[in-house]
Structure formats: structure tokens, C-alpha cells
C-alpha positions as MATLAB code, in Angstrom:
seq = 'MTSVVEVRFKGNRLEYFTWPAAEPLAPDDAVIVEVERGQDLGRVSALGESALKKCGRGCHGCTLQEAAETRATRRIVRRAAPGDVAVADQLREQEHDVRRTVRERVREHALPMKVTDAEWQWDRHKLTIYFTAEQRVDFRALVRDLAGLYRTRIELRQIGARDEARRLSGVGRCGREYCSASWLPELRPVNLSVAKDQHLSLNPAQISGPCGRLLCCLHYEHDFYVESRKRFPKEGKVLRTTGGAGPEKVLAVDIFRERVTLRNEEGATRVVPLDQLEEESGGRA';
ca = [
      75.346   33.961   -8.126;
      72.116   35.154   -8.277;
      70.526   34.506   -4.672;
      66.882   34.867   -2.840;
      66.344   37.279   -0.190;
      63.450   37.625    2.135;
      62.782   41.492    2.742;
      60.477   42.551    5.263;
      58.654   45.543    5.242;
      56.374   47.837    7.726;
      53.474   45.707    9.253;
      55.558   42.557    9.031;
      54.878   42.303    5.197;
      57.380   40.016    3.657;
      58.312   40.164   -0.096;
      60.863   37.805   -1.749;
      63.473   39.512   -3.984;
      66.514   38.583   -6.192;
      70.341   40.618   -5.285;
      72.878   39.134   -7.669;
      75.497   41.308   -6.560;
      78.652   38.967   -5.393;
      78.691   41.478   -1.809;
      76.942   39.677    0.344;
      73.746   40.914    2.460;
      73.482   40.700    6.059;
      70.334   40.705    8.307;
      68.637   43.765    9.139;
      70.814   45.363    5.939;
      68.128   48.323    4.669;
      67.705   47.796    1.243;
      66.041   50.069   -1.779;
      64.007   47.098   -3.890;
      62.017   47.460   -6.860;
      58.177   47.404   -6.594;
      55.119   48.027   -8.936;
      55.333   51.552   -9.365;
      58.583   52.471   -8.530;
      60.579   51.489   -5.448;
      60.548   50.690   -1.876;
      62.854   50.303    1.299;
      62.689   47.216    3.425;
      65.210   44.894    5.914;
      66.503   42.260    5.186;
      64.561   39.065    7.427;
      66.102   36.003    6.015;
      69.179   34.956    3.504;
      70.231   31.577    2.305;
      68.518   28.356    2.548;
      66.201   29.892    4.802;
      64.698   32.275    2.477;
      64.509   30.026   -0.550;
      62.193   27.778    2.270;
      60.141   30.394    2.915;
      60.174   31.186   -0.379;
      59.324   28.173   -1.980;
      56.205   27.626    0.610;
      53.457   27.050   -1.048;
      54.718   26.048   -4.883;
      53.547   23.237   -6.656;
      55.043   21.039   -9.778;
      58.753   22.615   -9.597;
      61.859   22.264   -7.535;
      62.240   24.788   -4.602;
      65.085   26.727   -6.466;
      62.558   27.594   -9.243;
      60.080   27.926   -7.163;
      62.036   30.997   -5.562;
      63.165   32.487   -8.621;
      59.791   32.331  -10.005;
      58.051   34.173   -6.926;
      61.388   36.632   -6.633;
      61.357   38.006  -10.148;
      61.854   41.872   -8.989;
      65.659   42.375   -8.020;
      67.464   44.326   -5.013;
      68.322   47.587   -6.494;
      71.131   48.716   -4.357;
      71.778   48.929   -0.017;
      69.748   51.856    1.335;
      71.951   55.103    2.062;
      71.748   56.590    5.400;
      69.781   59.426    3.475;
      67.576   56.735    2.659;
      66.638   55.480    5.736;
      66.316   59.132    6.968;
      63.278   59.743    4.420;
      61.569   56.113    5.178;
      61.647   57.403    9.212;
      59.823   60.846    7.847;
      57.476   58.945    6.236;
      56.812   56.558    8.999;
      56.047   59.632   11.153;
      53.630   61.200    8.819;
      51.895   58.093    8.614;
      50.310   59.171   12.312;
      48.586   61.705   10.261;
      47.563   60.135    6.951;
      46.133   57.116    9.083;
      43.641   60.090   11.098;
      43.275   62.381    8.171;
      41.493   59.090    6.937;
      39.736   58.139    9.335;
      37.808   61.357    9.388;
      37.406   61.315    5.240;
      35.453   57.809    6.371;
      33.400   59.831    8.553;
      32.374   62.160    6.519;
      31.422   59.721    3.869;
      29.821   57.561    6.044;
      31.517   54.458    5.018;
      31.508   51.059    7.155;
      35.082   50.413    7.688;
      37.724   50.720    9.971;
      40.969   51.917    9.093;
      44.019   50.159   10.212;
      47.007   51.682    9.187;
      48.771   53.335    6.241;
      51.889   53.074    4.338;
      53.793   55.240    2.113;
      55.879   53.471   -0.348;
      59.594   55.220    0.195;
      59.635   57.309   -3.461;
      55.878   58.715   -2.412;
      54.510   56.994   -5.559;
      52.055   55.224   -3.840;
      49.503   55.105   -0.846;
      48.360   52.168    1.016;
      44.920   52.353    3.351;
      44.583   49.106    5.271;
      41.106   48.662    6.363;
      38.774   45.584    8.003;
      34.866   45.574    7.264;
      32.376   43.330    7.685;
      31.305   43.407    4.113;
      31.981   45.021    0.845;
      32.208   48.671    0.661;
      32.230   50.827   -2.082;
      35.006   53.442   -1.879;
      35.498   54.981   -5.199;
      34.513   58.323   -4.068;
      36.934   58.123   -1.207;
      39.660   57.028   -3.696;
      39.308   60.143   -5.296;
      39.025   62.645   -2.780;
      42.088   61.099   -1.351;
      44.226   61.568   -4.337;
      43.143   64.659   -4.790;
      44.762   65.527   -1.135;
      48.015   63.557   -1.299;
      48.992   63.478   -5.246;
      49.846   60.112   -5.631;
      47.987   56.887   -6.438;
      45.881   55.536   -3.046;
      45.544   51.679   -2.809;
      42.900   50.707   -0.240;
      43.470   47.421    1.019;
      40.742   45.268    2.919;
      42.603   42.675    5.135;
      40.759   39.976    8.208;
      40.962   40.239   11.479;
      43.993   38.297   11.651;
      45.823   40.298    9.392;
      45.469   43.266   10.894;
      46.853   41.698   14.623;
      49.615   40.767   12.204;
      50.020   44.289   11.125;
      49.813   46.049   14.126;
      51.182   43.312   17.043;
      51.235   42.961   20.556;
      51.504   40.913   23.531;
      49.252   37.900   23.787;
      47.895   35.999   26.634;
      50.609   33.974   26.787;
      53.159   37.633   27.601;
      55.303   37.195   23.936;
      54.485   38.724   20.831;
      51.507   37.434   19.125;
      52.946   34.565   16.934;
      51.391   35.697   13.602;
      53.544   39.126   13.746;
      56.570   37.639   15.211;
      57.447   34.218   13.067;
      54.639   32.624   11.638;
      55.028   31.918    8.156;
      51.539   31.953    6.871;
      48.196   32.664    8.862;
      46.113   29.516    8.473;
      41.765   29.618    9.511;
      41.480   27.814   12.769;
      37.839   26.276   13.118;
      35.947   24.360   16.569;
      37.126   21.127   15.466;
      40.737   21.782   16.547;
      39.689   23.011   20.309;
      37.113   20.181   20.121;
      39.812   17.208   19.489;
      41.564   18.945   22.094;
      38.697   18.882   24.386;
      39.881   22.118   25.381;
      36.639   24.896   26.518;
      34.235   25.788   24.009;
      33.737   29.517   25.056;
      35.022   31.805   22.550;
      36.367   33.951   24.890;
      38.741   31.343   26.374;
      40.229   30.171   23.272;
      40.338   33.419   21.033;
      42.962   35.400   20.570;
      42.912   39.966   20.987;
      41.638   39.562   17.212;
      38.187   38.250   18.375;
      39.511   34.394   16.335;
      40.472   31.298   17.637;
      43.822   31.361   19.048;
      46.384   30.560   15.983;
      47.954   28.370   18.621;
      45.523   25.803   18.464;
      47.158   24.320   15.468;
      50.582   23.842   17.366;
      49.405   20.276   19.232;
      46.619   19.396   16.969;
      47.950   16.347   15.275;
      50.142   15.316   18.783;
      46.170   15.402   20.199;
      44.741   13.263   17.204;
      47.210   11.016   16.550;
      47.455   10.267   20.524;
      43.824    9.431   20.611;
      44.389    6.590   17.584;
      45.734    4.473   20.609;
      42.601    5.124   23.018;
      38.831    4.087   22.478;
      36.190    6.580   21.952;
      34.635    8.513   24.988;
      31.269    6.385   25.064;
      32.368    3.633   23.506;
      31.005   -0.302   26.086;
      33.929   -2.570   26.287;
      33.669   -5.724   27.167;
      37.373   -6.570   29.783;
      37.830   -9.969   31.577;
      38.561   -7.323   34.964;
      35.389   -5.752   34.512;
      31.736   -7.029   36.574;
      30.033   -6.636   33.142;
      30.160   -4.275   30.350;
      31.636   -1.456   30.842;
      31.332    2.483   29.700;
      34.175    4.733   28.675;
      34.211    7.660   30.568;
      36.951    9.734   29.846;
      40.893    8.959   28.636;
      44.036   10.533   29.822;
      46.542   10.641   26.894;
      49.528   12.221   28.881;
      49.369    9.581   31.589;
      47.880    7.195   29.200;
      44.891    6.418   31.870;
      41.216    5.334   31.011;
      38.467    5.574   33.385;
      35.379    3.220   33.399;
      32.054    2.428   34.728;
      30.161   -0.187   34.917;
      26.352   -0.558   34.646;
      26.011   -0.301   38.643;
      27.690    2.794   38.316;
      31.148    2.109   40.206;
      33.903    3.346   37.964;
      37.625    2.449   38.213;
      40.707    3.946   36.198;
      42.875    1.453   34.114;
      46.436    2.217   32.420;
      45.941    2.033   28.598;
      48.345   -0.970   28.439;
      46.470   -3.133   31.217;
      43.148   -2.459   29.075;
      44.606   -3.561   25.994;
      45.054   -7.264   27.857;
      41.735   -7.252   29.201;
      40.224   -6.395   26.251;
      42.541   -9.120   24.078;
      43.527   -6.068   21.833;
      39.821   -4.843   21.182;
      39.693   -1.281   22.498;
];
């Protein structure tokens, strides 16, 4: 039975392939796969139902199995032999020199770009150069230069700051590997409104990751904060309650302790449990 397999390549790049053989694969198995221009080597990172769910993510209008089979149109050719893995390891070592050489050529061409990484295809039919830049870069002359130097197809791929962090990986302020590099399936943009909803500091230095963009983890509890705050009156709202001397203004809400801080016109403040406030306001809070 044909199954869908998730394969991981250098830089946490994930792609999906079919495995028509009866012999089962196991996580971390090295495999040779079909790619656009030849063959590449990667390692199995997900199988079975897990691979189906991840492969079908983002597809619409079809079942999960149909989505997976549509995306995984290429197949795993075979298991990788020890010699194949040795070739891949040699290419990984050579990529350090490739990256250094490409950076020198970029300086010679005076191009406004930062070379992030270099990745050889296992059969050496393609060399991909990853870079970041603030704007579009005309790198046609650089491509011709590199093609003459390495005698293979050259692909320059511009990536964003989050993608760069995902490829290079590292340790975040929490002391663990970047979520984008370790487990996060897709990178979503994070805007400042997410931090505002959670009443976090709006100082970018305090809520940004090593990539210079807002922390990916700001998304994790956002839905909880949004749903929880629906039960509380908004800060700044003026309430009339049976327990206060005149109208009172909402100063702050504590969604974890379920308390509301109020201040009356004379400047006196009091902290009221949410249940009590709802009783005093007749459910109008």
C-alpha cells in the first residue's frame, strides 16, 4: 500500500514523498528521493497518520488522503546505503567553503545581500544558495559567475528573517531550541496586536526573538487571552454598581485571579472578584 512519508533535509526543510514498497520505513532512516532535477538524500521525520496530517495541512476542498497524495507526487527511490550517507556528509563539509566563496563573490559584485547558507543536492546537479536582503537583488551576473565556478545549476533563493532562523537554528531566551527549527510546522507572521491583547510590553527588544522579529510563541496563548477577556469589562469603562459610591471606572482586570480593579470619582480604588462585580452590576459588566 502506498504511504506518505515526511522527509527532512538540511536547514529543517520538509518535503513529502510516497513510499510504495511493502517494507516499512522508520524515523531517521536515510532515503534517496526524487527531486526536480535528479535525486537527493534526506531522513524520514514522520510516517503514517502524522505524516498525512502534516502533508494535508493548508489544503482545501479535498479529503486528507487526497490532499496528501496530491502534494506527495514524488516518491522515495530507495533506502540510502552507507556510501550514499558518506557522500552527503562530504557535501555538508564542502558547503562551508562554498558559503565562504559565495560571500567573497557577493562582495566583488557589490550586491546588497547576506548569504545565509549553501546546500548541495546529493547528486550535485544543483547548488542552492540561501540569502536575505532588504529589497530585490539583481543577481544574474553572480549566478553566471557561480555556475562557471561549480559547473552545476545554481539557484539563489531569497528568504526572510524567520526562515533564516529556522535554517540556522539556535537557542532562544527560554533556553530551548527555536520553535521554528525544532517543531513548528509553519511560520506565521506575528503583529503587535497579539502583544497588546496579552498586555505585554510593546518594547520590541523585549518581545522579539534572535531573528529580530516578534516572538513566534506570542501566538500560543493568544486565543486564551482573547476568549478570557470577553468575560471582563474593558479597561476605561464606567460602571454603576450597587457596591460602589457612584460611578466607577475599570482600571485593570486580572484574568488569572478573576478580579477587577475599580476607581470611583473621589479616587478611591477597590478590587472586586468578577462574580461579585456581575452581581453588583446586575450582569451588565
